Biopython code that builds the backbone (N, CA, C, O; Angstrom):
import numpy as np
from Bio.PDB.StructureBuilder import StructureBuilder

atoms = [
    (1, "UNK", "N", (-4.610, -12.180, 10.661)),
    (1, "UNK", "CA", (-3.267, -12.691, 10.514)),
    (1, "UNK", "C", (-2.535, -12.490, 11.833)),
    (1, "UNK", "O", (-2.619, -11.425, 12.445)),
    (2, "UNK", "N", (-1.832, -13.500, 12.256)),
    (2, "UNK", "CA", (-1.096, -13.412, 13.507)),
    (2, "UNK", "C", (0.263, -12.766, 13.267)),
    (2, "UNK", "O", (0.738, -12.676, 12.135)),
    (3, "UNK", "N", (0.869, -12.325, 14.344)),
    (3, "UNK", "CA", (2.206, -11.728, 14.258)),
    (3, "UNK", "C", (3.209, -12.740, 13.723)),
    (3, "UNK", "O", (4.114, -12.381, 12.970)),
    (4, "UNK", "N", (3.053, -14.003, 14.107)),
    (4, "UNK", "CA", (3.956, -15.053, 13.639)),
    (4, "UNK", "C", (3.862, -15.233, 12.131)),
    (4, "UNK", "O", (4.884, -15.387, 11.463)),
    (5, "UNK", "N", (2.646, -15.215, 11.585)),
    (5, "UNK", "CA", (2.468, -15.315, 10.134)),
    (5, "UNK", "C", (3.130, -14.135, 9.428)),
    (5, "UNK", "O", (3.766, -14.306, 8.388)),
    (6, "UNK", "N", (2.981, -12.956, 9.987)),
    (6, "UNK", "CA", (3.579, -11.757, 9.397)),
    (6, "UNK", "C", (5.096, -11.829, 9.425)),
    (6, "UNK", "O", (5.753, -11.316, 8.519)),
    (7, "UNK", "N", (5.667, -12.462, 10.455)),
    (7, "UNK", "CA", (7.123, -12.585, 10.565)),
    (7, "UNK", "C", (7.700, -13.362, 9.385)),
    (7, "UNK", "O", (8.843, -13.128, 8.993)),
    (8, "UNK", "N", (6.930, -14.272, 8.823)),
    (8, "UNK", "CA", (7.406, -15.132, 7.736)),
    (8, "UNK", "C", (7.349, -14.442, 6.374)),
    (8, "UNK", "O", (7.834, -14.996, 5.387)),
    (9, "UNK", "N", (6.780, -13.270, 6.304)),
    (9, "UNK", "CA", (6.640, -12.557, 5.036)),
    (9, "UNK", "C", (7.538, -11.323, 5.041)),
    (9, "UNK", "O", (8.025, -10.894, 6.088)),
    (10, "UNK", "N", (7.742, -10.776, 3.876)),
    (10, "UNK", "CA", (8.569, -9.590, 3.726)),
    (10, "UNK", "C", (7.814, -8.368, 4.254)),
    (10, "UNK", "O", (6.699, -8.086, 3.814)),
    (11, "UNK", "N", (8.407, -7.663, 5.173)),
    (11, "UNK", "CA", (7.776, -6.487, 5.778)),
    (11, "UNK", "C", (8.209, -5.206, 5.071)),
    (11, "UNK", "O", (9.318, -5.093, 4.549)),
    (12, "UNK", "N", (7.298, -4.261, 5.077)),
    (12, "UNK", "CA", (7.580, -2.932, 4.550)),
    (12, "UNK", "C", (7.052, -1.887, 5.530)),
    (12, "UNK", "O", (6.186, -2.164, 6.361)),
    (13, "UNK", "N", (7.593, -0.694, 5.410)),
    (13, "UNK", "CA", (7.044, 0.466, 6.100)),
    (13, "UNK", "C", (6.468, 1.377, 5.030)),
    (13, "UNK", "O", (7.104, 1.611, 4.002)),
    (14, "UNK", "N", (5.272, 1.890, 5.263)),
    (14, "UNK", "CA", (4.642, 2.810, 4.308)),
    (14, "UNK", "C", (5.314, 4.176, 4.472)),
    (14, "UNK", "O", (5.147, 4.843, 5.493)),
    (15, "UNK", "N", (6.070, 4.576, 3.458)),
    (15, "UNK", "CA", (6.773, 5.869, 3.503)),
    (15, "UNK", "C", (5.850, 7.012, 3.121)),
    (15, "UNK", "O", (5.860, 8.066, 3.758)),
    (16, "UNK", "N", (5.053, 6.806, 2.084)),
    (16, "UNK", "CA", (4.143, 7.875, 1.657)),
    (16, "UNK", "C", (2.962, 7.295, 0.907)),
    (16, "UNK", "O", (3.028, 6.208, 0.333)),
    (17, "UNK", "N", (1.875, 8.060, 0.933)),
    (17, "UNK", "CA", (0.673, 7.729, 0.166)),
    (17, "UNK", "C", (0.290, 9.010, -0.559)),
    (17, "UNK", "O", (0.060, 10.043, 0.069)),
    (18, "UNK", "N", (0.223, 8.936, -1.888)),
    (18, "UNK", "CA", (-0.127, 10.145, -2.642)),
    (18, "UNK", "C", (-1.130, 9.820, -3.747)),
    (18, "UNK", "O", (-1.248, 8.680, -4.197)),
    (19, "UNK", "N", (-1.838, 10.848, -4.161)),
    (19, "UNK", "CA", (-2.853, 10.667, -5.199)),
    (19, "UNK", "C", (-2.223, 10.148, -6.478)),
    (19, "UNK", "O", (-1.113, 10.538, -6.842)),
    (20, "UNK", "N", (-2.933, 9.274, -7.149)),
    (20, "UNK", "CA", (-2.498, 8.750, -8.435)),
    (20, "UNK", "C", (-2.696, 9.828, -9.494)),
    (20, "UNK", "O", (-3.614, 10.642, -9.399)),
    (21, "UNK", "N", (-1.839, 9.826, -10.490)),
    (21, "UNK", "CA", (-1.916, 10.799, -11.569)),
    (21, "UNK", "C", (-2.478, 10.106, -12.806)),
    (21, "UNK", "O", (-1.890, 9.156, -13.322)),
    (22, "UNK", "N", (-3.615, 10.590, -13.269)),
    (22, "UNK", "CA", (-4.253, 9.987, -14.445)),
    (22, "UNK", "C", (-3.867, 10.714, -15.733)),
    (22, "UNK", "O", (-4.454, 10.472, -16.788)),
    (23, "UNK", "N", (-2.878, 11.604, -15.642)),
    (23, "UNK", "CA", (-2.413, 12.330, -16.810)),
    (23, "UNK", "C", (-3.432, 13.357, -17.255)),
    (23, "UNK", "O", (-4.175, 13.898, -16.436)),
    (24, "UNK", "N", (-3.471, 13.625, -18.538)),
    (24, "UNK", "CA", (-4.391, 14.622, -19.094)),
    (24, "UNK", "C", (-5.847, 14.160, -19.019)),
    (24, "UNK", "O", (-6.774, 14.970, -19.007)),
    (25, "UNK", "N", (-6.020, 12.865, -18.969)),
    (25, "UNK", "CA", (-7.366, 12.308, -18.933)),
    (25, "UNK", "C", (-7.876, 12.271, -17.493)),
    (25, "UNK", "O", (-7.093, 12.182, -16.547)),
    (26, "UNK", "N", (-9.167, 12.338, -17.345)),
    (26, "UNK", "CA", (-9.749, 12.124, -16.030)),
    (26, "UNK", "C", (-9.783, 10.629, -15.761)),
    (26, "UNK", "O", (-9.589, 9.816, -16.665)),
    (27, "UNK", "N", (-10.034, 10.279, -14.503)),
    (27, "UNK", "CA", (-10.153, 8.870, -14.150)),
    (27, "UNK", "C", (-11.303, 8.274, -14.952)),
    (27, "UNK", "O", (-12.394, 8.843, -14.979)),
    (28, "UNK", "N", (-11.078, 7.143, -15.600)),
    (28, "UNK", "CA", (-12.144, 6.525, -16.388)),
    (28, "UNK", "C", (-13.367, 6.213, -15.524)),
    (28, "UNK", "O", (-13.243, 5.836, -14.359)),
    (29, "UNK", "N", (-14.528, 6.376, -16.109)),
    (29, "UNK", "CA", (-15.778, 6.103, -15.399)),
    (29, "UNK", "C", (-15.823, 4.638, -14.972)),
    (29, "UNK", "O", (-15.461, 3.743, -15.735)),
    (30, "UNK", "N", (-16.270, 4.413, -13.750)),
    (30, "UNK", "CA", (-16.400, 3.053, -13.236)),
    (30, "UNK", "C", (-15.124, 2.475, -12.660)),
    (30, "UNK", "O", (-15.116, 1.330, -12.209)),
    (31, "UNK", "N", (-14.036, 3.250, -12.666)),
    (31, "UNK", "CA", (-12.766, 2.777, -12.123)),
    (31, "UNK", "C", (-12.571, 3.398, -10.744)),
    (31, "UNK", "O", (-12.692, 4.613, -10.583)),
    (32, "UNK", "N", (-12.268, 2.559, -9.747)),
    (32, "UNK", "CA", (-12.051, 3.045, -8.385)),
    (32, "UNK", "C", (-10.851, 3.987, -8.345)),
    (32, "UNK", "O", (-9.853, 3.737, -9.021)),
    (33, "UNK", "N", (-10.930, 5.070, -7.560)),
    (33, "UNK", "CA", (-9.764, 5.943, -7.388)),
    (33, "UNK", "C", (-8.612, 5.171, -6.737)),
    (33, "UNK", "O", (-8.822, 4.378, -5.818)),
    (34, "UNK", "N", (-7.413, 5.413, -7.220)),
    (34, "UNK", "CA", (-6.243, 4.739, -6.678)),
    (34, "UNK", "C", (-5.251, 5.759, -6.145)),
    (34, "UNK", "O", (-5.310, 6.945, -6.470)),
    (35, "UNK", "N", (-4.334, 5.263, -5.314)),
    (35, "UNK", "CA", (-3.249, 6.074, -4.780)),
    (35, "UNK", "C", (-1.945, 5.329, -5.032)),
    (35, "UNK", "O", (-1.940, 4.119, -5.257)),
    (36, "UNK", "N", (-0.849, 6.061, -4.992)),
    (36, "UNK", "CA", (0.472, 5.466, -5.109)),
    (36, "UNK", "C", (1.066, 5.362, -3.712)),
    (36, "UNK", "O", (1.148, 6.352, -2.986)),
    (37, "UNK", "N", (1.476, 4.163, -3.347)),
    (37, "UNK", "CA", (2.020, 3.907, -2.018)),
    (37, "UNK", "C", (3.506, 3.602, -2.174)),
    (37, "UNK", "O", (3.888, 2.680, -2.894)),
    (38, "UNK", "N", (4.337, 4.385, -1.493)),
    (38, "UNK", "CA", (5.773, 4.129, -1.506)),
    (38, "UNK", "C", (6.123, 3.308, -0.272)),
    (38, "UNK", "O", (5.841, 3.707, 0.858)),
    (39, "UNK", "N", (6.744, 2.153, -0.509)),
    (39, "UNK", "CA", (7.110, 1.224, 0.550)),
    (39, "UNK", "C", (8.625, 1.167, 0.682)),
    (39, "UNK", "O", (9.358, 1.342, -0.292)),
    (40, "UNK", "N", (9.083, 0.917, 1.916)),
    (40, "UNK", "CA", (10.508, 0.734, 2.166)),
    (40, "UNK", "C", (10.697, -0.557, 2.949)),
    (40, "UNK", "O", (10.048, -0.766, 3.974)),
    (41, "UNK", "N", (11.591, -1.429, 2.467)),
    (41, "UNK", "CA", (11.840, -2.670, 3.196)),
    (41, "UNK", "C", (12.934, -2.459, 4.240)),
    (41, "UNK", "O", (13.470, -1.358, 4.368)),
    (42, "UNK", "N", (13.262, -3.505, 4.978)),
    (42, "UNK", "CA", (14.238, -3.388, 6.066)),
    (42, "UNK", "C", (15.647, -3.086, 5.575)),
    (42, "UNK", "O", (16.503, -2.697, 6.368)),
    (43, "UNK", "N", (15.903, -3.260, 4.272)),
    (43, "UNK", "CA", (17.205, -2.957, 3.684)),
    (43, "UNK", "C", (17.254, -1.568, 3.056)),
    (43, "UNK", "O", (18.266, -1.182, 2.471)),
    (44, "UNK", "N", (16.165, -0.820, 3.178)),
    (44, "UNK", "CA", (16.120, 0.525, 2.612)),
    (44, "UNK", "C", (15.714, 0.569, 1.151)),
    (44, "UNK", "O", (15.719, 1.637, 0.540)),
    (45, "UNK", "N", (15.361, -0.581, 0.579)),
    (45, "UNK", "CA", (14.924, -0.634, -0.815)),
    (45, "UNK", "C", (13.509, -0.081, -0.925)),
    (45, "UNK", "O", (12.651, -0.392, -0.098)),
    (46, "UNK", "N", (13.267, 0.734, -1.937)),
    (46, "UNK", "CA", (11.958, 1.348, -2.135)),
    (46, "UNK", "C", (11.168, 0.627, -3.217)),
    (46, "UNK", "O", (11.728, 0.070, -4.161)),
    (47, "UNK", "N", (9.873, 0.654, -3.055)),
    (47, "UNK", "CA", (8.963, 0.059, -4.035)),
    (47, "UNK", "C", (7.731, 0.930, -4.116)),
    (47, "UNK", "O", (7.213, 1.375, -3.091)),
    (48, "UNK", "N", (7.255, 1.178, -5.326)),
    (48, "UNK", "CA", (6.049, 1.967, -5.549)),
    (48, "UNK", "C", (4.937, 1.035, -5.984)),
    (48, "UNK", "O", (5.125, 0.194, -6.863)),
    (49, "UNK", "N", (3.771, 1.191, -5.359)),
    (49, "UNK", "CA", (2.672, 0.268, -5.581)),
    (49, "UNK", "C", (1.371, 1.052, -5.705)),
    (49, "UNK", "O", (1.155, 2.006, -4.957)),
    (50, "UNK", "N", (0.516, 0.675, -6.618)),
    (50, "UNK", "CA", (-0.802, 1.303, -6.787)),
    (50, "UNK", "C", (-1.827, 0.480, -6.014)),
    (50, "UNK", "O", (-1.881, -0.743, -6.148)),
    (51, "UNK", "N", (-2.643, 1.160, -5.202)),
    (51, "UNK", "CA", (-3.676, 0.501, -4.406)),
    (51, "UNK", "C", (-4.967, 1.300, -4.510)),
    (51, "UNK", "O", (-4.939, 2.502, -4.773)),
    (52, "UNK", "N", (-6.087, 0.638, -4.307)),
    (52, "UNK", "CA", (-7.375, 1.340, -4.287)),
    (52, "UNK", "C", (-7.457, 2.180, -3.016)),
    (52, "UNK", "O", (-7.206, 1.694, -1.913)),
    (53, "UNK", "N", (-7.812, 3.438, -3.195)),
    (53, "UNK", "CA", (-7.861, 4.381, -2.087)),
    (53, "UNK", "C", (-8.806, 3.911, -0.989)),
    (53, "UNK", "O", (-8.455, 3.953, 0.190)),
    (54, "UNK", "N", (-9.994, 3.465, -1.362)),
    (54, "UNK", "CA", (-10.968, 3.046, -0.353)),
    (54, "UNK", "C", (-10.475, 1.843, 0.446)),
    (54, "UNK", "O", (-10.816, 1.705, 1.621)),
    (55, "UNK", "N", (-9.678, 0.969, -0.170)),
    (55, "UNK", "CA", (-9.148, -0.196, 0.530)),
    (55, "UNK", "C", (-8.220, 0.227, 1.668)),
    (55, "UNK", "O", (-8.284, -0.322, 2.768)),
    (56, "UNK", "N", (-7.353, 1.212, 1.392)),
    (56, "UNK", "CA", (-6.444, 1.679, 2.441)),
    (56, "UNK", "C", (-7.221, 2.255, 3.620)),
    (56, "UNK", "O", (-6.855, 2.037, 4.775)),
    (57, "UNK", "N", (-8.294, 2.992, 3.328)),
    (57, "UNK", "CA", (-9.134, 3.523, 4.404)),
    (57, "UNK", "C", (-9.790, 2.387, 5.192)),
    (57, "UNK", "O", (-9.800, 2.413, 6.423)),
    (58, "UNK", "N", (-10.324, 1.415, 4.506)),
    (58, "UNK", "CA", (-10.977, 0.281, 5.172)),
    (58, "UNK", "C", (-10.006, -0.478, 6.070)),
    (58, "UNK", "O", (-10.373, -0.912, 7.162)),
    (59, "UNK", "N", (-8.776, -0.635, 5.611)),
    (59, "UNK", "CA", (-7.758, -1.386, 6.359)),
    (59, "UNK", "C", (-7.009, -0.496, 7.355)),
    (59, "UNK", "O", (-6.159, -0.976, 8.105)),
    (60, "UNK", "N", (-7.323, 0.784, 7.358)),
    (60, "UNK", "CA", (-6.683, 1.769, 8.241)),
    (60, "UNK", "C", (-5.168, 1.773, 8.056)),
    (60, "UNK", "O", (-4.413, 1.831, 9.027)),
    (61, "UNK", "N", (-4.737, 1.712, 6.802)),
    (61, "UNK", "CA", (-3.318, 1.762, 6.472)),
    (61, "UNK", "C", (-2.946, 3.222, 6.243)),
    (61, "UNK", "O", (-3.544, 3.911, 5.417)),
    (62, "UNK", "N", (-1.935, 3.679, 6.998)),
    (62, "UNK", "CA", (-1.493, 5.069, 6.923)),
    (62, "UNK", "C", (0.025, 5.120, 6.797)),
    (62, "UNK", "O", (0.707, 4.112, 6.979)),
    (63, "UNK", "N", (0.543, 6.296, 6.486)),
    (63, "UNK", "CA", (1.986, 6.488, 6.420)),
    (63, "UNK", "C", (2.610, 6.115, 7.756)),
    (63, "UNK", "O", (2.087, 6.458, 8.817)),
    (64, "UNK", "N", (3.735, 5.408, 7.693)),
    (64, "UNK", "CA", (4.439, 4.974, 8.892)),
    (64, "UNK", "C", (4.065, 3.582, 9.359)),
    (64, "UNK", "O", (4.777, 2.999, 10.176)),
    (65, "UNK", "N", (2.956, 3.032, 8.860)),
    (65, "UNK", "CA", (2.510, 1.703, 9.270)),
    (65, "UNK", "C", (3.431, 0.613, 8.736)),
    (65, "UNK", "O", (4.057, 0.766, 7.687)),
    (66, "UNK", "N", (3.503, -0.492, 9.477)),
    (66, "UNK", "CA", (4.193, -1.694, 9.034)),
    (66, "UNK", "C", (3.175, -2.562, 8.298)),
    (66, "UNK", "O", (2.069, -2.790, 8.790)),
    (67, "UNK", "N", (3.559, -3.041, 7.117)),
    (67, "UNK", "CA", (2.654, -3.835, 6.289)),
    (67, "UNK", "C", (3.419, -5.002, 5.673)),
    (67, "UNK", "O", (4.649, -5.026, 5.651)),
    (68, "UNK", "N", (2.655, -5.963, 5.177)),
    (68, "UNK", "CA", (3.212, -7.004, 4.323)),
    (68, "UNK", "C", (2.478, -6.916, 2.995)),
    (68, "UNK", "O", (1.394, -6.339, 2.909)),
    (69, "UNK", "N", (3.068, -7.482, 1.979)),
    (69, "UNK", "CA", (2.487, -7.483, 0.649)),
    (69, "UNK", "C", (2.127, -8.919, 0.304)),
    (69, "UNK", "O", (2.984, -9.802, 0.270)),
    (70, "UNK", "N", (0.839, -9.134, 0.048)),
    (70, "UNK", "CA", (0.347, -10.478, -0.252)),
    (70, "UNK", "C", (-0.429, -10.419, -1.561)),
    (70, "UNK", "O", (-1.514, -9.841, -1.620)),
    (71, "UNK", "N", (0.124, -11.014, -2.599)),
    (71, "UNK", "CA", (-0.493, -11.008, -3.937)),
    (71, "UNK", "C", (-0.820, -9.581, -4.377)),
    (71, "UNK", "O", (-1.918, -9.300, -4.857)),
    (72, "UNK", "N", (0.155, -8.690, -4.203)),
    (72, "UNK", "CA", (0.062, -7.280, -4.600)),
    (72, "UNK", "C", (-0.986, -6.487, -3.807)),
    (72, "UNK", "O", (-1.374, -5.396, -4.224)),
    (73, "UNK", "N", (-1.443, -7.017, -2.683)),
    (73, "UNK", "CA", (-2.379, -6.329, -1.801)),
    (73, "UNK", "C", (-1.689, -6.119, -0.459)),
    (73, "UNK", "O", (-1.096, -7.043, 0.097)),
    (74, "UNK", "N", (-1.773, -4.898, 0.055)),
    (74, "UNK", "CA", (-1.159, -4.591, 1.348)),
    (74, "UNK", "C", (-2.015, -5.104, 2.490)),
    (74, "UNK", "O", (-3.242, -5.029, 2.444)),
    (75, "UNK", "N", (-1.360, -5.621, 3.507)),
    (75, "UNK", "CA", (-2.002, -6.073, 4.736)),
    (75, "UNK", "C", (-1.297, -5.395, 5.897)),
    (75, "UNK", "O", (-0.075, -5.476, 6.025)),
    (76, "UNK", "N", (-2.061, -4.734, 6.731)),
    (76, "UNK", "CA", (-1.492, -4.033, 7.886)),
    (76, "UNK", "C", (-1.092, -5.044, 8.953)),
    (76, "UNK", "O", (-1.814, -6.009, 9.206)),
    (77, "UNK", "N", (0.067, -4.817, 9.578)),
    (77, "UNK", "CA", (0.516, -5.651, 10.681)),
    (77, "UNK", "C", (0.070, -4.964, 11.965)),
    (77, "UNK", "O", (0.420, -3.812, 12.221)),
    (78, "UNK", "N", (-0.694, -5.673, 12.754)),
    (78, "UNK", "CA", (-1.195, -5.122, 14.026)),
    (78, "UNK", "C", (-0.109, -5.060, 15.052)),
    (78, "UNK", "O", (-0.348, -4.625, 16.179)),
]
sb = StructureBuilder()
sb.init_structure("model")
sb.init_model(0)
sb.init_chain("A")
sb.init_seg("    ")
for serial, (resi, resn, name, xyz) in enumerate(atoms, 1):
    if name == "N":
        sb.init_residue(resn, " ", resi, " ")
    sb.init_atom(name, np.array(xyz, "f"), 0.0, 1.0, " ", f" {name:<3s}", serial, name[0])
structure = sb.get_structure()
């Protein structure tokens, strides 16, 4: 994705990434581990989003990164 394409979408900053809470139950077998990602837009509005942990590692998305949200999937802005 080019910088110009990213300019046309809503940008967020990753405020925090924390482990997902599965409650009293363990993570169901066969389900990928997820994390909760807190996003902040340019107006200071916060949004909480669940993402697959391995995906964030693959995309090298970390706290403080600028991202866009495309069909509920985060994309890192280079």
